[in-house]
N, CA, C, O and the ligand as a Tripos MOL2 file, in Angstrom:
@<TRIPOS>MOLECULE
protein
  237   235    60     0     0
PROTEIN
NO_CHARGES

@<TRIPOS>ATOM
      1 N          81.1840   98.1940  102.4380 N.3       1 MET1
      2 CA         81.5710   99.2060  103.3570 C.3       1 MET1
      3 C          81.1600   98.7280  104.8220 C.2       1 MET1
      4 O          80.1420   98.0700  105.0400 O.2       1 MET1
      5 N          81.9770   99.0920  105.7030 N.am      2 THR2
      6 CA         81.7330   98.6840  107.1150 C.3       2 THR2
      7 C          81.9680   99.8530  108.0320 C.2       2 THR2
      8 O          82.5090  100.8890  107.6450 O.2       2 THR2
      9 N          81.5600   99.6610  109.2170 N.am      3 THR3
     10 CA         81.7910  100.6150  110.2610 C.3       3 THR3
     11 C          83.2860  100.7750  110.5580 C.2       3 THR3
     12 O          83.9820   99.7850  110.7840 O.2       3 THR3
     13 N          83.7760  102.0040  110.5600 N.am      4 GLN4
     14 CA         85.1360  102.2470  110.8670 C.3       4 GLN4
     15 C          85.2510  102.7840  112.3440 C.2       4 GLN4
     16 O          84.5100  103.6780  112.7530 O.2       4 GLN4
     17 N          86.1320  102.2440  113.0500 N.am      5 VAL5
     18 CA         86.4280  102.7710  114.4190 C.3       5 VAL5
     19 C          87.8270  103.3890  114.3940 C.2       5 VAL5
     20 O          88.8340  102.7090  114.1950 O.2       5 VAL5
     21 N          87.8440  104.7130  114.6040 N.am      6 ARG6
     22 CA         89.1530  105.3730  114.5520 C.3       6 ARG6
     23 C          89.2780  106.3340  115.6660 C.2       6 ARG6
     24 O          88.2870  106.8370  116.1960 O.2       6 ARG6
     25 N          90.4880  106.5920  116.0230 N.am      7 THR7
     26 CA         90.7490  107.6500  116.9920 C.3       7 THR7
     27 C          90.9670  108.9390  116.3260 C.2       7 THR7
     28 O          91.7890  109.0470  115.4160 O.2       7 THR7
     29 N          90.2260  109.9630  116.7690 N.am      8 CYS8
     30 CA         90.4040  111.2770  116.1740 C.3       8 CYS8
     31 C          91.7870  111.8040  116.5170 C.2       8 CYS8
     32 O          92.1840  111.7970  117.6820 O.2       8 CYS8
     33 N          92.5130  112.2550  115.5260 N.am      9 PRO9
     34 CA         93.8650  112.8750  115.7750 C.3       9 PRO9
     35 C          93.7390  114.2330  116.4080 C.2       9 PRO9
     36 O          94.7460  114.7610  116.8810 O.2       9 PRO9
     37 N          92.6160  114.8090  116.4490 N.am     10 LYS10
     38 CA         92.4650  116.1000  116.9810 C.3      10 LYS10
     39 C          92.0850  116.0860  118.4870 C.2      10 LYS10
     40 O          92.6820  116.7810  119.3080 O.2      10 LYS10
     41 N          91.1020  115.2930  118.7910 N.am     11 CYS11
     42 CA         90.6040  115.2800  120.1580 C.3      11 CYS11
     43 C          90.8380  113.9690  120.8550 C.2      11 CYS11
     44 O          90.5460  113.8360  122.0440 O.2      11 CYS11
     45 N          91.3600  112.9980  120.1400 N.am     12 ALA12
     46 CA         91.7640  111.6970  120.7200 C.3      12 ALA12
     47 C          90.6000  110.8690  121.2050 C.2      12 ALA12
     48 O          90.8050  109.9340  121.9790 O.2      12 ALA12
     49 N          89.4040  111.1650  120.7910 N.am     13 GLN13
     50 CA         88.3340  110.3300  121.1180 C.3      13 GLN13
     51 C          87.9380  109.3380  120.0570 C.2      13 GLN13
     52 O          88.1450  109.6100  118.8740 O.2      13 GLN13
     53 N          87.3880  108.2210  120.4100 N.am     14 LEU14
     54 CA         87.0400  107.2430  119.4360 C.3      14 LEU14
     55 C          85.8140  107.6550  118.5400 C.2      14 LEU14
     56 O          84.7850  108.1070  119.0410 O.2      14 LEU14
     57 N          85.9620  107.4930  117.3330 N.am     15 MET15
     58 CA         84.8830  107.8030  116.4010 C.3      15 MET15
     59 C          84.3530  106.4590  115.8120 C.2      15 MET15
     60 O          85.0890  105.6600  115.2330 O.2      15 MET15
     61 N          83.1310  106.2900  115.9880 N.am     16 TRP16
     62 CA         82.4260  105.1730  115.3340 C.3      16 TRP16
     63 C          81.7430  105.6770  114.1110 C.2      16 TRP16
     64 O          80.7810  106.4400  114.1930 O.2      16 TRP16
     65 N          82.2250  105.2650  112.9890 N.am     17 LEU17
     66 CA         81.7290  105.8730  111.7060 C.3      17 LEU17
     67 C          80.9900  104.8500  110.9210 C.2      17 LEU17
     68 O          81.6030  103.9340  110.3720 O.2      17 LEU17
     69 N          79.6840  104.9680  110.8430 N.am     18 THR18
     70 CA         78.9700  104.0520  109.9750 C.3      18 THR18
     71 C          79.1410  104.4950  108.5330 C.2      18 THR18
     72 O          79.6500  105.5840  108.2680 O.2      18 THR18
     73 N          78.7310  103.6820  107.6370 N.am     19 GLU19
     74 CA         79.0920  103.8720  106.2370 C.3      19 GLU19
     75 C          78.6040  105.1220  105.5900 C.2      19 GLU19
     76 O          79.1220  105.5600  104.5630 O.2      19 GLU19
     77 N          77.5670  105.7130  106.2210 N.am     20 ASN20
     78 CA         77.0900  107.0160  105.6690 C.3      20 ASN20
     79 C          77.7080  108.1980  106.4050 C.2      20 ASN20
     80 O          77.3050  109.3400  106.1880 O.2      20 ASN20
     81 N          78.6680  107.9390  107.2600 N.am     21 GLN21
     82 CA         79.3570  109.0190  107.9860 C.3      21 GLN21
     83 C          80.7360  109.2530  107.4560 C.2      21 GLN21
     84 O          81.4230  110.1530  107.9400 O.2      21 GLN21
     85 N          81.1610  108.5230  106.5270 N.am     22 TYR22
     86 CA         82.4680  108.7790  105.9150 C.3      22 TYR22
     87 C          82.3500  108.5590  104.4360 C.2      22 TYR22
     88 O          81.3840  107.9900  103.9280 O.2      22 TYR22
     89 N          83.4150  109.0520  103.7390 N.am     23 GLU23
     90 CA         83.3740  108.8660  102.3030 C.3      23 GLU23
     91 C          84.7900  108.5240  101.8480 C.2      23 GLU23
     92 O          85.7670  108.9000  102.4950 O.2      23 GLU23
     93 N          84.8890  107.8150  100.7430 N.am     24 PHE24
     94 CA         86.1820  107.4120  100.1890 C.3      24 PHE24
     95 C          86.6860  108.5460   99.2840 C.2      24 PHE24
     96 O          85.9990  109.0020   98.3700 O.2      24 PHE24
     97 N          87.8880  108.9670   99.5740 N.am     25 LEU25
     98 CA         88.5490  109.8720   98.6600 C.3      25 LEU25
     99 C          89.1940  109.1120   97.5120 C.2      25 LEU25
    100 O          89.1850  109.5630   96.3660 O.2      25 LEU25
    101 N          89.7350  107.9920   97.8260 N.am     26 ASP26
    102 CA         90.1860  107.0510   96.8140 C.3      26 ASP26
    103 C          89.9890  105.7090   97.4160 C.2      26 ASP26
    104 O          89.2890  105.5630   98.4170 O.2      26 ASP26
    105 N          90.6140  104.6930   96.8050 N.am     27 GLU27
    106 CA         90.3050  103.3190   97.2210 C.3      27 GLU27
    107 C          90.8790  103.0110   98.6110 C.2      27 GLU27
    108 O          90.4530  102.0570   99.2620 O.2      27 GLU27
    109 N          91.8350  103.8130   99.0570 N.am     28 SER28
    110 CA         92.4680  103.4600  100.3540 C.3      28 SER28
    111 C          92.4160  104.6600  101.3230 C.2      28 SER28
    112 O          93.0250  104.6080  102.3910 O.2      28 SER28
    113 N          91.7130  105.7120  100.9710 N.am     29 THR29
    114 CA         91.6690  106.8460  101.9120 C.3      29 THR29
    115 C          90.2190  107.2190  102.1610 C.2      29 THR29
    116 O          89.4180  107.3140  101.2310 O.2      29 THR29
    117 N          89.9010  107.4240  103.3940 N.am     30 ILE30
    118 CA         88.5600  107.8470  103.7650 C.3      30 ILE30
    119 C          88.6630  109.2170  104.4440 C.2      30 ILE30
    120 O          89.6860  109.5980  105.0120 O.2      30 ILE30
    121 N          87.5700  109.9080  104.3500 N.am     31 ARG31
    122 CA         87.4420  111.2160  105.0030 C.3      31 ARG31
    123 C          86.1790  111.1780  105.8440 C.2      31 ARG31
    124 O          85.1370  110.6900  105.4070 O.2      31 ARG31
    125 N          86.2870  111.6970  107.0500 N.am     32 ALA32
    126 CA         85.1610  111.7210  107.9420 C.3      32 ALA32
    127 C          85.1910  113.0230  108.7870 C.2      32 ALA32
    128 O          86.2000  113.7190  108.9010 O.2      32 ALA32
    129 N          84.0650  113.2740  109.3340 N.am     33 LYS33
    130 CA         83.9480  114.4260  110.2630 C.3      33 LYS33
    131 C          83.8080  113.8970  111.6520 C.2      33 LYS33
    132 O          82.8920  113.1270  111.9430 O.2      33 LYS33
    133 N          84.7010  114.2970  112.5110 N.am     34 CYS34
    134 CA         84.6370  113.8320  113.9050 C.3      34 CYS34
    135 C          83.3400  114.2840  114.5620 C.2      34 CYS34
    136 O          83.0220  115.4730  114.5270 O.2      34 CYS34
    137 N          82.6040  113.3950  115.1410 N.am     35 PRO35
    138 CA         81.3710  113.7480  115.8410 C.3      35 PRO35
    139 C          81.5830  114.5050  117.1160 C.2      35 PRO35
    140 O          80.6630  115.1230  117.6530 O.2      35 PRO35
    141 N          82.8060  114.4540  117.6010 N.am     36 HIS36
    142 CA         83.1380  115.0650  118.9080 C.3      36 HIS36
    143 C          83.6000  116.5260  118.7540 C.2      36 HIS36
    144 O          83.0650  117.4440  119.3750 O.2      36 HIS36
    145 N          84.5940  116.6900  117.9170 N.am     37 CYS37
    146 CA         85.1700  118.0450  117.7740 C.3      37 CYS37
    147 C          84.8390  118.7390  116.4130 C.2      37 CYS37
    148 O          85.1540  119.9110  116.2050 O.2      37 CYS37
    149 N          84.2080  117.9850  115.5260 N.am     38 GLY38
    150 CA         83.7970  118.4910  114.2620 C.3      38 GLY38
    151 C          84.9130  118.6300  113.2420 C.2      38 GLY38
    152 O          84.6720  119.2110  112.1840 O.2      38 GLY38
    153 N          86.1170  118.1360  113.4910 N.am     39 SER39
    154 CA         87.2120  118.2740  112.5830 C.3      39 SER39
    155 C          86.9920  117.2850  111.4670 C.2      39 SER39
    156 O          86.4540  116.1970  111.6780 O.2      39 SER39
    157 N          87.4250  117.6820  110.2360 N.am     40 THR40
    158 CA         87.4490  116.8000  109.1200 C.3      40 THR40
    159 C          88.7800  116.0860  109.0880 C.2      40 THR40
    160 O          89.8250  116.7180  108.9350 O.2      40 THR40
    161 N          88.7490  114.7850  109.2280 N.am     41 VAL41
    162 CA         89.9720  114.0490  109.3110 C.3      41 VAL41
    163 C          90.0510  112.9720  108.1940 C.2      41 VAL41
    164 O          89.0280  112.4810  107.7170 O.2      41 VAL41
    165 N          91.2640  112.6300  107.8030 N.am     42 ARG42
    166 CA         91.4270  111.6220  106.8000 C.3      42 ARG42
    167 C          92.1770  110.4130  107.3930 C.2      42 ARG42
    168 O          93.0500  110.5700  108.2470 O.2      42 ARG42
    169 N          91.8210  109.2070  106.9230 N.am     43 PHE43
    170 CA         92.4980  108.0130  107.3370 C.3      43 PHE43
    171 C          92.8930  107.1730  106.1510 C.2      43 PHE43
    172 O          92.1810  107.1300  105.1480 O.2      43 PHE43
    173 N          93.9840  106.5280  106.2530 N.am     44 THR44
    174 CA         94.3560  105.6130  105.1840 C.3      44 THR44
    175 C          93.9500  104.1910  105.6280 C.2      44 THR44
    176 O          94.2590  103.7740  106.7440 O.2      44 THR44
    177 N          93.2870  103.4880  104.7810 N.am     45 LEU45
    178 CA         92.8780  102.1380  105.0320 C.3      45 LEU45
    179 C          94.0540  101.2420  104.7270 C.2      45 LEU45
    180 O          94.6280  101.2930  103.6390 O.2      45 LEU45
    181 N          94.4050  100.4250  105.6900 N.am     46 VAL46
    182 CA         95.5170   99.5090  105.4310 C.3      46 VAL46
    183 C          94.9660   98.0810  105.2610 C.2      46 VAL46
    184 O          94.3270   97.5330  106.1590 O.2      46 VAL46
    185 N          95.2150   97.5420  104.1660 N.am     47 SER47
    186 CA         94.6900   96.2050  103.8650 C.3      47 SER47
    187 C          95.7690   95.1560  103.6810 C.2      47 SER47
    188 O          95.4520   93.9890  103.4500 O.2      47 SER47
    189 N          97.0220   95.5320  103.7740 N.am     48 GLN48
    190 CA         98.0890   94.5730  103.4800 C.3      48 GLN48
    191 C          98.8920   94.2330  104.7030 C.2      48 GLN48
    192 O          99.9020   93.5360  104.5970 O.2      48 GLN48
    193 N          98.4820   94.6970  105.8580 N.am     49 GLY49
    194 CA         99.2150   94.3060  107.0290 C.3      49 GLY49
    195 C         100.6300   94.8340  107.0850 C.2      49 GLY49
    196 O         101.5310   94.1930  107.6270 O.2      49 GLY49
    197 N         100.8070   95.9880  106.5300 N.am     50 ASP50
    198 CA        102.2050   96.5500  106.4910 C.3      50 ASP50
    199 C         102.4220   97.5580  107.6860 C.2      50 ASP50
    200 O         103.4280   98.2610  107.7750 O.2      50 ASP50
    201 N         101.4390   97.5630  108.5490 N.am     51 THR51
    202 CA        101.8030   98.2950  109.8400 C.3      51 THR51
    203 C         101.7640   97.2890  110.9560 C.2      51 THR51
    204 O         100.9670   96.3510  110.9690 O.2      51 THR51
    205 N         102.6270   97.5130  111.8590 N.am     52 ALA52
    206 CA        102.7030   96.5770  113.0200 C.3      52 ALA52
    207 C         101.9960   97.1030  114.1800 C.2      52 ALA52
    208 O         102.0980   96.5320  115.2660 O.2      52 ALA52
    209 N         101.2730   98.1710  114.0270 N.am     53 ALA53
    210 CA        100.6930   98.8510  115.1110 C.3      53 ALA53
    211 C          99.4380   98.1460  115.6930 C.2      53 ALA53
    212 O          99.2170   98.2200  116.9020 O.2      53 ALA53
    213 N          98.6560   97.4990  114.9050 N.am     54 GLY54
    214 CA         97.4470   96.9470  115.4020 C.3      54 GLY54
    215 C          97.5560   95.4270  115.6690 C.2      54 GLY54
    216 O          98.3580   94.7220  115.0560 O.2      54 GLY54
    217 N          96.7380   94.9710  116.5810 N.am     55 PRO55
    218 CA         96.6650   93.5050  116.8020 C.3      55 PRO55
    219 C          96.0680   92.8100  115.6300 C.2      55 PRO55
    220 O          95.2630   93.3970  114.9070 O.2      55 PRO55
    221 N          96.4300   91.5920  115.4180 N.am     56 LYS56
    222 CA         95.8510   90.8150  114.3720 C.3      56 LYS56
    223 C          94.4560   90.3910  114.7710 C.2      56 LYS56
    224 O          94.1860   90.0260  115.9150 O.2      56 LYS56
    225 N          93.5740   90.4520  113.7760 N.am     57 MET57
    226 CA         92.2120   90.0070  114.0890 C.3      57 MET57
    227 C          91.9450   88.7620  113.2370 C.2      57 MET57
    228 O          92.4910   88.5860  112.1480 O.2      57 MET57
    229 N          91.0920   87.9220  113.7800 N.am     58 GLY58
    230 CA         90.6640   86.7580  113.0310 C.3      58 GLY58
    231 C          91.6120   85.6130  113.2480 C.2      58 GLY58
    232 O          91.6210   85.0570  114.3460 O.2      58 GLY58
    233 N          92.3670   85.2390  112.3350 N.am     59 HIS59
    234 CA         93.1980   84.0730  112.3710 C.3      59 HIS59
    235 C          94.0570   83.9710  113.5910 C.2      59 HIS59
    236 O          94.8150   83.0120  113.7350 O.2      59 HIS59
    237 ZN         87.6550  114.8660  117.2060 Zn       60 ZN60
@<TRIPOS>BOND
     1     1     2 1
     2     2     3 1
     3     3     4 2
     4     3     5 am
     5     5     6 1
     6     6     7 1
     7     7     8 2
     8     7     9 am
     9     9    10 1
    10    10    11 1
    11    11    12 2
    12    11    13 am
    13    13    14 1
    14    14    15 1
    15    15    16 2
    16    15    17 am
    17    17    18 1
    18    18    19 1
    19    19    20 2
    20    19    21 am
    21    21    22 1
    22    22    23 1
    23    23    24 2
    24    23    25 am
    25    25    26 1
    26    26    27 1
    27    27    28 2
    28    27    29 am
    29    29    30 1
    30    30    31 1
    31    31    32 2
    32    31    33 am
    33    33    34 1
    34    34    35 1
    35    35    36 2
    36    35    37 am
    37    37    38 1
    38    38    39 1
    39    39    40 2
    40    39    41 am
    41    41    42 1
    42    42    43 1
    43    43    44 2
    44    43    45 am
    45    45    46 1
    46    46    47 1
    47    47    48 2
    48    47    49 am
    49    49    50 1
    50    50    51 1
    51    51    52 2
    52    51    53 am
    53    53    54 1
    54    54    55 1
    55    55    56 2
    56    55    57 am
    57    57    58 1
    58    58    59 1
    59    59    60 2
    60    59    61 am
    61    61    62 1
    62    62    63 1
    63    63    64 2
    64    63    65 am
    65    65    66 1
    66    66    67 1
    67    67    68 2
    68    67    69 am
    69    69    70 1
    70    70    71 1
    71    71    72 2
    72    71    73 am
    73    73    74 1
    74    74    75 1
    75    75    76 2
    76    75    77 am
    77    77    78 1
    78    78    79 1
    79    79    80 2
    80    79    81 am
    81    81    82 1
    82    82    83 1
    83    83    84 2
    84    83    85 am
    85    85    86 1
    86    86    87 1
    87    87    88 2
    88    87    89 am
    89    89    90 1
    90    90    91 1
    91    91    92 2
    92    91    93 am
    93    93    94 1
    94    94    95 1
    95    95    96 2
    96    95    97 am
    97    97    98 1
    98    98    99 1
    99    99   100 2
   100    99   101 am
   101   101   102 1
   102   102   103 1
   103   103   104 2
   104   103   105 am
   105   105   106 1
   106   106   107 1
   107   107   108 2
   108   107   109 am
   109   109   110 1
   110   110   111 1
   111   111   112 2
   112   111   113 am
   113   113   114 1
   114   114   115 1
   115   115   116 2
   116   115   117 am
   117   117   118 1
   118   118   119 1
   119   119   120 2
   120   119   121 am
   121   121   122 1
   122   122   123 1
   123   123   124 2
   124   123   125 am
   125   125   126 1
   126   126   127 1
   127   127   128 2
   128   127   129 am
   129   129   130 1
   130   130   131 1
   131   131   132 2
   132   131   133 am
   133   133   134 1
   134   134   135 1
   135   135   136 2
   136   135   137 am
   137   137   138 1
   138   138   139 1
   139   139   140 2
   140   139   141 am
   141   141   142 1
   142   142   143 1
   143   143   144 2
   144   143   145 am
   145   145   146 1
   146   146   147 1
   147   147   148 2
   148   147   149 am
   149   149   150 1
   150   150   151 1
   151   151   152 2
   152   151   153 am
   153   153   154 1
   154   154   155 1
   155   155   156 2
   156   155   157 am
   157   157   158 1
   158   158   159 1
   159   159   160 2
   160   159   161 am
   161   161   162 1
   162   162   163 1
   163   163   164 2
   164   163   165 am
   165   165   166 1
   166   166   167 1
   167   167   168 2
   168   167   169 am
   169   169   170 1
   170   170   171 1
   171   171   172 2
   172   171   173 am
   173   173   174 1
   174   174   175 1
   175   175   176 2
   176   175   177 am
   177   177   178 1
   178   178   179 1
   179   179   180 2
   180   179   181 am
   181   181   182 1
   182   182   183 1
   183   183   184 2
   184   183   185 am
   185   185   186 1
   186   186   187 1
   187   187   188 2
   188   187   189 am
   189   189   190 1
   190   190   191 1
   191   191   192 2
   192   191   193 am
   193   193   194 1
   194   194   195 1
   195   195   196 2
   196   195   197 am
   197   197   198 1
   198   198   199 1
   199   199   200 2
   200   199   201 am
   201   201   202 1
   202   202   203 1
   203   203   204 2
   204   203   205 am
   205   205   206 1
   206   206   207 1
   207   207   208 2
   208   207   209 am
   209   209   210 1
   210   210   211 1
   211   211   212 2
   212   211   213 am
   213   213   214 1
   214   214   215 1
   215   215   216 2
   216   215   217 am
   217   217   218 1
   218   218   219 1
   219   219   220 2
   220   219   221 am
   221   221   222 1
   222   222   223 1
   223   223   224 2
   224   223   225 am
   225   225   226 1
   226   226   227 1
   227   227   228 2
   228   227   229 am
   229   229   230 1
   230   230   231 1
   231   231   232 2
   232   231   233 am
   233   233   234 1
   234   234   235 1
   235   235   236 2
@<TRIPOS>SUBSTRUCTURE
     1 MET1         2 RESIDUE 1 A MET
     2 THR2         6 RESIDUE 1 A THR
     3 THR3        10 RESIDUE 1 A THR
     4 GLN4        14 RESIDUE 1 A GLN
     5 VAL5        18 RESIDUE 1 A VAL
     6 ARG6        22 RESIDUE 1 A ARG
     7 THR7        26 RESIDUE 1 A THR
     8 CYS8        30 RESIDUE 1 A CYS
     9 PRO9        34 RESIDUE 1 A PRO
    10 LYS10       38 RESIDUE 1 A LYS
    11 CYS11       42 RESIDUE 1 A CYS
    12 ALA12       46 RESIDUE 1 A ALA
    13 GLN13       50 RESIDUE 1 A GLN
    14 LEU14       54 RESIDUE 1 A LEU
    15 MET15       58 RESIDUE 1 A MET
    16 TRP16       62 RESIDUE 1 A TRP
    17 LEU17       66 RESIDUE 1 A LEU
    18 THR18       70 RESIDUE 1 A THR
    19 GLU19       74 RESIDUE 1 A GLU
    20 ASN20       78 RESIDUE 1 A ASN
    21 GLN21       82 RESIDUE 1 A GLN
    22 TYR22       86 RESIDUE 1 A TYR
    23 GLU23       90 RESIDUE 1 A GLU
    24 PHE24       94 RESIDUE 1 A PHE
    25 LEU25       98 RESIDUE 1 A LEU
    26 ASP26      102 RESIDUE 1 A ASP
    27 GLU27      106 RESIDUE 1 A GLU
    28 SER28      110 RESIDUE 1 A SER
    29 THR29      114 RESIDUE 1 A THR
    30 ILE30      118 RESIDUE 1 A ILE
    31 ARG31      122 RESIDUE 1 A ARG
    32 ALA32      126 RESIDUE 1 A ALA
    33 LYS33      130 RESIDUE 1 A LYS
    34 CYS34      134 RESIDUE 1 A CYS
    35 PRO35      138 RESIDUE 1 A PRO
    36 HIS36      142 RESIDUE 1 A HIS
    37 CYS37      146 RESIDUE 1 A CYS
    38 GLY38      150 RESIDUE 1 A GLY
    39 SER39      154 RESIDUE 1 A SER
    40 THR40      158 RESIDUE 1 A THR
    41 VAL41      162 RESIDUE 1 A VAL
    42 ARG42      166 RESIDUE 1 A ARG
    43 PHE43      170 RESIDUE 1 A PHE
    44 THR44      174 RESIDUE 1 A THR
    45 LEU45      178 RESIDUE 1 A LEU
    46 VAL46      182 RESIDUE 1 A VAL
    47 SER47      186 RESIDUE 1 A SER
    48 GLN48      190 RESIDUE 1 A GLN
    49 GLY49      194 RESIDUE 1 A GLY
    50 ASP50      198 RESIDUE 1 A ASP
    51 THR51      202 RESIDUE 1 A THR
    52 ALA52      206 RESIDUE 1 A ALA
    53 ALA53      210 RESIDUE 1 A ALA
    54 GLY54      214 RESIDUE 1 A GLY
    55 PRO55      218 RESIDUE 1 A PRO
    56 LYS56      222 RESIDUE 1 A LYS
    57 MET57      226 RESIDUE 1 A MET
    58 GLY58      230 RESIDUE 1 A GLY
    59 HIS59      234 RESIDUE 1 A HIS
    60 ZN60       237 GROUP 0 **** ****
């Protein structure tokens, strides 16, 4: 588990979620509570590079 950095869909602020601030609903979905607005939000973890949204990291 690693720190997840996500933008809250409710208040649009960045959430830095350490591993004890979120939980896995299944192997590719996490649920967290936004520290800014308190909303419970879900995110899908993408591990296969099938979104073109993010910049490539590493290589
Ligand atoms: Zn929020």
